[in-house]
C-alpha positions in Angstrom: 0.2 -0.1 0.5 3.0 2.4 1.0 4.3 1.5 -2.5 1.3 2.7 -4.5 0.6 5.8 -2.0 4.8 7.1 -3.1 3.9 6.2 -6.6 0.4 7.6 -6.8 2.4 11.5 -5.2 5.5 10.9 -7.4 3.2 10.8 -10.1 1.0 13.6 -9.3 4.5 15.7 -8.9 5.1 14.7 -12.3 2.3 15.7 -14.4 1.7 19.3 -12.4 5.1 19.9 -11.7 5.5 21.3 -8.2 4.4 24.9 -9.1 7.8 26.6 -8.5 9.0 26.3 -12.4 6.0 28.2 -13.1 7.0 31.0 -11.4 10.0 33.9 -11.1 10.5 34.5 -7.2 12.3 37.8 -6.6 13.5 39.0 -3.1 14.8 41.6 -1.5 15.3 44.6 1.1 15.7 48.2 2.1 15.5 50.1 4.7 12.8 53.0 4.6 13.2 55.7 8.2 15.5 53.2 9.9 12.8 50.4 9.3 13.6 47.4 7.5 11.4 46.3 5.0 11.5 42.7 3.2 9.9 42.2 -0.1 8.9 39.0 -2.3 7.5 39.3 -5.7 6.5 36.9 -7.4 5.8 36.1 -11.2 3.6 33.9 -12.3 4.6 32.3 -16.2 2.7 31.0 -18.8 4.7 29.9 -21.3 7.6 32.3 -21.0 5.1 35.6 -20.5 4.2 36.7 -17.0 0.1 36.1 -16.5 -0.1 37.3 -12.7 2.3 39.7 -10.5 1.9 39.0 -6.3 3.8 40.4 -3.9 4.2 40.2 0.3 6.1 43.1 2.4 7.2 42.4 5.7 8.0 45.0 7.7 10.2 45.3 10.9 7.1 46.3 13.4 3.3 46.1 13.5 2.7 49.0 13.2 4.5 50.5 10.5 3.0 47.6 8.1 -0.4 48.6 10.2 0.4 52.2 8.4 1.3 51.3 5.2 -2.0 49.0 5.4 -4.5 52.0 6.5 -3.2 53.5 3.1 -4.0 50.9 1.2 -7.3 50.7 3.2 -7.9 54.7 2.0 -7.1 54.2 -1.8 -9.8 51.1 -1.3 -12.5 53.3 0.1 -12.1 56.4 -2.4 -12.5 53.6 -5.4 -15.7 54.3 -6.8 -15.6 51.1 -9.1 -14.8 47.3 -7.6 -12.4 46.8 -10.2 -10.1 49.5 -9.1 -10.0 48.3 -5.7 -6.5 46.5 -4.7 -6.9 43.1 -3.6 -4.4 43.6 0.0 -4.6 41.2 2.9 -2.7 42.7 6.1 -1.9 40.7 8.9 0.2 41.1 11.7 3.7 42.5 10.0 2.8 41.7 6.5 1.0 43.1 3.5 -0.1 40.3 0.4 -0.9 41.8 -3.3 -2.6 39.4 -4.9 -2.7 41.8 -8.2 1.4 44.2 -7.9 0.7 45.5 -10.6 -1.9 47.5 -10.0 0.1 49.2 -7.3 3.5 49.0 -8.8 4.3 51.4 -11.2 5.3 49.1 -13.8 2.3 47.8 -15.6 3.9 46.9 -18.2 5.5 43.4 -17.0 1.9 41.4 -17.4 3.1 39.9 -20.7 6.9 40.3 -20.7 9.0 37.9 -21.1 10.6 36.2 -18.0 13.8 37.6 -19.1 12.0 41.3 -19.3 10.4 40.5 -15.7 13.4 39.7 -14.4 15.6 42.8 -15.4 12.4 44.9 -13.9 13.0 43.5 -11.3 16.7 43.7 -11.2 16.5 47.3 -11.5 14.2 48.1 -8.4 16.9 46.1 -6.9 15.3 42.6 -6.1 17.2 39.3 -6.6 15.3 36.7 -8.5 15.4 32.9 -8.9 
């Protein structure tokens, strides 16, 4: 029975992949006002083109994360249409964006090649894998 379970799981990974090869993950950190902010930007690929970009910011303190989160919540409260709202999740010291292109200054990354996406992220001082 163990062999069947192991073989089944192995087959599942071979057929679907473990997910990482369909993503480009870029990370980095910066200091703003003496506070460290870590960033992880994930570009999801369809073929060799970026289809979706998500991001997670992690702050040094809950208070700083809460300040930034309130800015996005304010922007959402002022959005006249739901499609203009930023899909943001605030939790403790982190803020997650399902669609990072809504807050990024570079909205041309959707549809960009993997190489162009990496180049754009490296220009923002992030390192990509």
